[in-house]
A tleap script that builds the chain and sets N, CA, C and O, in Angstrom:
source leaprc.protein.ff14SB
mol = sequence {
  NMET ASP GLN GLN GLN ILE ASN GLN LEU ALA
  SER ASP LEU ALA ALA VAL VAL ASN ARG LEU
  VAL ASN LEU PRO TYR VAL SER GLU ALA GLU
  GLU GLN ALA LEU PHE GLU LEU ILE LEU ARG
  LYS ALA LEU LYS LEU VAL LEU ARG ASP LYS
  SER LYS PRO GLU THR GLU CALA
}
set mol.1.N position { 0.509 -0.898 -0.306 }
set mol.1.CA position { 0.074 0.035 -0.587 }
set mol.1.C position { 0.771 1.163 -0.045 }
set mol.1.O position { 1.244 1.133 1.091 }
set mol.2.N position { 0.886 2.489 -1.058 }
set mol.2.CA position { 1.313 3.528 -1.074 }
set mol.2.C position { 1.302 4.273 0.168 }
set mol.2.O position { 0.965 3.891 1.288 }
set mol.3.N position { 1.722 5.388 -0.213 }
set mol.3.CA position { 1.322 6.148 1.091 }
set mol.3.C position { -0.101 7.220 0.595 }
set mol.3.O position { -0.932 7.729 1.347 }
set mol.4.N position { -0.032 7.299 -0.554 }
set mol.4.CA position { -1.318 8.182 -0.880 }
set mol.4.C position { -2.789 7.186 -0.089 }
set mol.4.O position { -3.743 7.379 0.665 }
set mol.5.N position { -2.275 6.302 -0.721 }
set mol.5.CA position { -3.418 4.924 -0.409 }
set mol.5.C position { -3.288 4.864 1.238 }
set mol.5.O position { -4.409 4.642 1.696 }
set mol.6.N position { -2.496 4.962 2.073 }
set mol.6.CA position { -2.875 4.764 4.325 }
set mol.6.C position { -2.694 6.236 4.255 }
set mol.6.O position { -2.277 6.605 5.352 }
set mol.7.N position { -2.840 7.329 3.363 }
set mol.7.CA position { -3.346 8.620 3.189 }
set mol.7.C position { -5.271 8.840 3.843 }
set mol.7.O position { -5.934 9.524 4.622 }
set mol.8.N position { -5.388 7.893 3.008 }
set mol.8.CA position { -6.984 8.433 2.303 }
set mol.8.C position { -7.638 7.445 2.878 }
set mol.8.O position { -8.619 7.962 3.413 }
set mol.9.N position { -7.638 5.942 3.124 }
set mol.9.CA position { -7.686 5.537 4.407 }
set mol.9.C position { -7.792 5.762 5.787 }
set mol.9.O position { -8.834 5.523 6.397 }
set mol.10.N position { -6.984 6.117 6.210 }
set mol.10.CA position { -6.556 6.961 7.142 }
set mol.10.C position { -7.901 8.568 7.516 }
set mol.10.O position { -8.535 8.782 8.549 }
set mol.11.N position { -7.888 9.156 6.559 }
set mol.11.CA position { -8.644 10.417 6.564 }
set mol.11.C position { -10.313 9.615 5.736 }
set mol.11.O position { -11.269 10.255 5.297 }
set mol.12.N position { -10.157 8.145 5.766 }
set mol.12.CA position { -11.978 8.454 6.202 }
set mol.12.C position { -12.112 7.359 6.796 }
set mol.12.O position { -13.075 6.651 6.501 }
set mol.13.N position { -11.216 6.960 7.744 }
set mol.13.CA position { -11.351 6.074 8.746 }
set mol.13.C position { -11.343 7.495 9.594 }
set mol.13.O position { -12.545 7.750 9.674 }
set mol.14.N position { -10.843 8.238 10.067 }
set mol.14.CA position { -10.826 9.496 10.759 }
set mol.14.C position { -11.982 10.140 10.644 }
set mol.14.O position { -12.585 10.814 11.480 }
set mol.15.N position { -12.409 9.716 8.854 }
set mol.15.CA position { -14.208 10.491 9.668 }
set mol.15.C position { -14.688 10.440 10.210 }
set mol.15.O position { -14.934 11.299 11.058 }
set mol.16.N position { -15.411 8.817 10.029 }
set mol.16.CA position { -15.955 7.150 11.615 }
set mol.16.C position { -16.040 8.008 12.723 }
set mol.16.O position { -16.800 8.701 13.399 }
set mol.17.N position { -14.817 7.599 12.567 }
set mol.17.CA position { -13.990 8.195 14.091 }
set mol.17.C position { -14.132 10.031 14.548 }
set mol.17.O position { -13.487 10.529 15.470 }
set mol.18.N position { -14.939 10.664 13.822 }
set mol.18.CA position { -14.969 12.154 14.890 }
set mol.18.C position { -16.443 11.336 14.936 }
set mol.18.O position { -16.765 11.214 16.118 }
set mol.19.N position { -17.655 10.608 13.842 }
set mol.19.CA position { -18.294 11.471 13.842 }
set mol.19.C position { -18.455 9.508 15.395 }
set mol.19.O position { -19.674 9.340 15.397 }
set mol.20.N position { -18.216 9.065 15.776 }
set mol.20.CA position { -18.792 8.750 17.086 }
set mol.20.C position { -18.214 8.832 18.179 }
set mol.20.O position { -18.437 8.044 19.098 }
set mol.21.N position { -17.108 10.121 18.269 }
set mol.21.CA position { -16.365 10.951 19.303 }
set mol.21.C position { -16.642 12.239 19.416 }
set mol.21.O position { -16.956 13.062 18.556 }
set mol.22.N position { -16.503 12.332 20.504 }
set mol.22.CA position { -16.008 13.817 20.648 }
set mol.22.C position { -15.646 15.001 21.638 }
set mol.22.O position { -16.458 15.302 22.513 }
set mol.23.N position { -14.722 15.519 21.545 }
set mol.23.CA position { -13.457 15.826 22.532 }
set mol.23.C position { -14.270 16.759 22.269 }
set mol.23.O position { -14.880 17.043 21.238 }
set mol.24.N position { -14.214 17.461 23.817 }
set mol.24.CA position { -14.253 18.144 24.619 }
set mol.24.C position { -13.487 19.432 24.227 }
set mol.24.O position { -12.257 19.457 24.263 }
set mol.25.N position { -14.381 20.720 23.776 }
set mol.25.CA position { -13.423 22.102 23.151 }
set mol.25.C position { -12.277 22.230 22.747 }
set mol.25.O position { -11.427 23.111 22.614 }
set mol.26.N position { -12.498 20.535 22.472 }
set mol.26.CA position { -11.979 20.429 20.342 }
set mol.26.C position { -12.421 20.495 19.316 }
set mol.26.O position { -13.309 19.685 19.050 }
set mol.27.N position { -11.922 21.683 18.074 }
set mol.27.CA position { -13.347 21.417 17.229 }
set mol.27.C position { -13.337 20.528 15.803 }
set mol.27.O position { -12.322 20.006 15.340 }
set mol.28.N position { -14.568 20.468 15.250 }
set mol.28.CA position { -14.241 19.461 14.973 }
set mol.28.C position { -12.819 19.007 13.544 }
set mol.28.O position { -12.289 18.009 13.055 }
set mol.29.N position { -12.766 20.819 13.395 }
set mol.29.CA position { -11.851 19.975 11.884 }
set mol.29.C position { -10.665 19.890 12.730 }
set mol.29.O position { -9.787 19.263 12.138 }
set mol.30.N position { -10.221 20.371 14.153 }
set mol.30.CA position { -8.955 19.469 15.264 }
set mol.30.C position { -9.067 18.244 15.223 }
set mol.30.O position { -8.292 17.616 14.502 }
set mol.31.N position { -9.754 17.776 15.748 }
set mol.31.CA position { -10.072 16.649 15.547 }
set mol.31.C position { -10.370 15.411 14.628 }
set mol.31.O position { -10.169 14.212 14.823 }
set mol.32.N position { -10.936 16.114 13.518 }
set mol.32.CA position { -10.212 15.153 12.527 }
set mol.32.C position { -9.186 15.337 12.728 }
set mol.32.O position { -8.785 14.633 13.655 }
set mol.33.N position { -8.149 16.245 12.146 }
set mol.33.CA position { -6.593 16.378 11.888 }
set mol.33.C position { -6.170 15.202 12.752 }
set mol.33.O position { -5.563 14.219 12.330 }
set mol.34.N position { -6.741 15.505 14.621 }
set mol.34.CA position { -6.196 14.358 15.195 }
set mol.34.C position { -5.885 13.109 14.923 }
set mol.34.O position { -4.761 12.614 14.841 }
set mol.35.N position { -7.653 12.259 14.688 }
set mol.35.CA position { -7.634 10.996 14.493 }
set mol.35.C position { -7.151 10.897 13.135 }
set mol.35.O position { -6.596 9.800 13.085 }
set mol.36.N position { -7.047 11.574 11.773 }
set mol.36.CA position { -5.971 11.334 10.724 }
set mol.36.C position { -4.666 11.099 11.091 }
set mol.36.O position { -4.331 9.929 10.901 }
set mol.37.N position { -3.750 11.867 11.588 }
set mol.37.CA position { -2.702 11.451 12.579 }
set mol.37.C position { -3.061 10.330 13.365 }
set mol.37.O position { -3.416 9.757 12.334 }
set mol.38.N position { -3.292 9.502 14.229 }
set mol.38.CA position { -3.160 9.279 15.002 }
set mol.38.C position { -3.218 7.144 14.077 }
set mol.38.O position { -2.449 6.198 14.248 }
set mol.39.N position { -4.699 7.300 13.058 }
set mol.39.CA position { -5.106 6.512 12.734 }
set mol.39.C position { -3.276 6.587 10.921 }
set mol.39.O position { -3.002 5.585 10.261 }
set mol.40.N position { -2.738 7.616 10.775 }
set mol.40.CA position { -1.931 7.721 9.583 }
set mol.40.C position { -0.749 6.194 10.263 }
set mol.40.O position { -0.320 5.048 10.132 }
set mol.41.N position { -0.801 7.524 11.042 }
set mol.41.CA position { 0.290 5.963 12.559 }
set mol.41.C position { 0.740 4.372 12.935 }
set mol.41.O position { 1.761 3.726 13.169 }
set mol.42.N position { -1.268 4.119 12.792 }
set mol.42.CA position { -0.893 3.156 13.367 }
set mol.42.C position { -1.025 2.415 11.673 }
set mol.42.O position { -0.089 1.815 11.144 }
set mol.43.N position { -2.467 2.639 10.987 }
set mol.43.CA position { -1.591 2.114 10.036 }
set mol.43.C position { -0.485 2.008 8.878 }
set mol.43.O position { -0.701 1.228 7.951 }
set mol.44.N position { 1.036 2.992 8.911 }
set mol.44.CA position { 2.202 2.812 8.610 }
set mol.44.C position { 2.708 1.330 9.265 }
set mol.44.O position { 3.095 0.251 8.816 }
set mol.45.N position { 2.471 1.930 10.592 }
set mol.45.CA position { 3.480 0.653 11.668 }
set mol.45.C position { 2.768 -0.862 11.039 }
set mol.45.O position { 3.463 -1.860 10.850 }
set mol.46.N position { 1.494 -0.826 10.806 }
set mol.46.CA position { 1.357 -2.780 10.394 }
set mol.46.C position { 0.890 -2.760 9.075 }
set mol.46.O position { 0.411 -3.732 8.491 }
set mol.47.N position { 1.029 -1.709 8.647 }
set mol.47.CA position { 0.884 -2.038 7.120 }
set mol.47.C position { 1.885 -2.132 6.349 }
set mol.47.O position { 1.736 -2.558 5.204 }
set mol.48.N position { 3.404 -1.656 6.948 }
set mol.48.CA position { 4.871 -1.926 6.645 }
set mol.48.C position { 4.959 -2.624 5.996 }
set mol.48.O position { 4.207 -3.598 5.945 }
set mol.49.N position { 6.233 -2.343 4.977 }
set mol.49.CA position { 6.805 -2.796 3.679 }
set mol.49.C position { 7.567 -3.987 4.451 }
set mol.49.O position { 8.614 -3.928 5.094 }
set mol.50.N position { 6.428 -5.475 4.101 }
set mol.50.CA position { 7.275 -6.330 5.442 }
set mol.50.C position { 9.000 -6.948 4.303 }
set mol.50.O position { 10.053 -7.379 4.773 }
set mol.51.N position { 8.702 -6.776 3.048 }
set mol.51.CA position { 9.802 -6.986 2.202 }
set mol.51.C position { 10.764 -6.477 3.018 }
set mol.51.O position { 11.075 -7.439 3.720 }
set mol.52.N position { 11.539 -5.379 3.406 }
set mol.52.CA position { 12.906 -4.214 3.980 }
set mol.52.C position { 13.027 -5.101 5.015 }
set mol.52.O position { 12.221 -5.422 5.888 }
set mol.53.N position { 13.974 -5.397 4.827 }
set mol.53.CA position { 14.951 -5.636 6.100 }
set mol.53.C position { 14.694 -5.338 7.248 }
set mol.53.O position { 14.089 -6.408 7.305 }
set mol.54.N position { 14.510 -4.765 8.608 }
set mol.54.CA position { 15.018 -3.879 9.514 }
set mol.54.C position { 16.106 -3.927 10.277 }
set mol.54.O position { 16.743 -4.928 10.606 }
set mol.55.N position { 16.319 -2.681 10.579 }
set mol.55.CA position { 18.106 -2.068 11.197 }
set mol.55.C position { 17.650 -2.152 12.102 }
set mol.55.O position { 16.636 -1.530 12.420 }
set mol.56.N position { 18.485 -3.255 13.074 }
set mol.56.CA position { 18.898 -3.617 14.548 }
set mol.56.C position { 19.970 -2.672 15.220 }
set mol.56.O position { 21.181 -2.888 15.158 }
set mol.57.N position { 19.135 -1.128 16.154 }
set mol.57.CA position { 19.705 -0.816 16.957 }
set mol.57.C position { 21.219 -0.691 17.397 }
set mol.57.O position { 21.505 -0.240 18.506 }
savepdb mol mol.pdb
quit
């Protein structure tokens, strides 16, 4: 899955979460941005390319 697809999926999922969750004192636009950021990071972790070897620190 490429970056554009991940961003679109995160945006779509964030819209669903935003409808279900209401954070007090935060605007809808800020809620949407927050949920997109969280979901984008989570999707990148879950869907990262398994063919690339992980480097150890």
